[in-house]
C-alpha positions, 0 to 999 in steps of 0.5 A: 518390160518383163512385167508387161510381157507377163501381163500380155501372156496372162491376158492371152491365157484368160481369153483362151480359157474363156473361149474353151469354157464358152465353147462347151455351151456353144458360146465360144465368142462370148467366152473369149470376150468374157475371159478378156474382160476378166483378165483386163479387170484383174490386171487393172486391180494389180496395177492399183495394188502397187502401194501394198507392201510385202510387209503389209501383205505378210501381216494380212496373211498372218491375220487371215490364218490366225482367224481361220485357226481360231474359227476352226477351234471354236467350231470343233468345240461346238461340234461336240454339242447336239446341234445337227450338221446344218447348224454346225455348218452355219456356225462354221461359215459365220465364225470363219467370216467373223474371225478372218475379218477380225484377224486381217484388220487387227494384223494390218492395224498392228503390223508395225509390232510384227517384228518377226516379219520386218525386213532386216530384223530378226530375233536371236536366242537372247531375244535381242534385235539385230543391230540396224543402222539407216544411212541418210543422204547427208551421211552418204554424200559426206564420204567419211562413212565408207572409211568408218565402215571399213574399220568395223566400227558400227558392227551393224547391218547398214540399210539405205532406204529406196527413198534416199536413193531417189533423193541421191538420184535427184541430186545427181540429175540436178541442174546445179553443178554443186548438187549434181557433183554431190549426188554423183559422189554419193552414188559412187560411194554407195557403189563402192561400199556394195562391192566391199564384201566386208561391209553389210549394206542392203537397200530397204524397199519400203516407202511411205507415199503419204509422207513427203519429207525425206527426214520424216520418212527416215524417222518413221522407218527408224521407229518401225524397224527399231534402227539407228540413223547415221547422219551429219544433219544437225536438224535431223539429229535434234528432231530424232533426239526429241522422238527418242530415236538413236542417232549416230552423228559422224561429225560428233564422232570425228570431234570425239576422236580429235587429238586432245591438247592442253594449255602449255603444249607445243605444236607446229602448224602452218599459218594459212590466213589472217584471223578476225582480230588484229595481228591474228593468223589462222592454221589448221591441224591435220584433222581440220581443227582450227588454231588461232595464233596471236601476233603472227600475221607476219608469219602467214605461209610459214610453219610456226612453233606454237604454244597452246594457251586455251581451247574451246568447243563450239558447234562447228568443232574445237578451236585452239588458241596459241602464241608463237613460241620464241 
């Protein structure tokens, strides 16, 4: 609404100025129409520039200024020669056009390398980049990211891309009850993290309209700002590893900090269901680790003292095998 009011105000100003200019020559009505057409044309061009990012505009301005400086330096050198004012002015215009064009095109082509103007990244005295971690949808919906951040484990600036927020909003508006609940839960987690002054989290506005897949956008953004990605998505984890992008996988972190048990250790666990093999029963430790107990099906529903016999690591996590301690 505010943008609409600004556009209407600009159109009125353009028509007023056009009328005043036309009135000087006695063509006030024509000037009014000309000012209106000029204002509408400029508004039309502005609406078509929504894909131009602030980062791209900054790169273009940087290249333009660089081209002007180089052209000015070369022109000052040529002015030392006995060429005459006309030739110096001609060279000044030609060189300005050439170097401004080269500066803008080179800046836009290499804008990904302009680290000084990338949002959330700055140089320190040691010339190291600020640590930045991008949160994907799976990490936000998972919920454990909030508790991890409160421990100051990351020690980094957390970034949530705008396209991730759109994906969360799509989930929250889904007709599927499960997806809708996950989306709303993710939005609530983000809201609580933003309220926590101890968590440094920002929204990144850059988007990539030419890229449709959200995972591909995440990988592209991570490369651009040299950031890590925090996720629980196994496929994203693997794809990022292939492309040399660092991943912080919450599932791997949780598995790494699970308590270590060795054969011969004794633990107490509540058996909750039957196992896949004959007479097996299954229980879970406080951290969610599954423990399979042999010959204990008749003890389901009871707390049992178990002696560990072996433990294996699978893609789903750690599994512990044991027997009833008699």
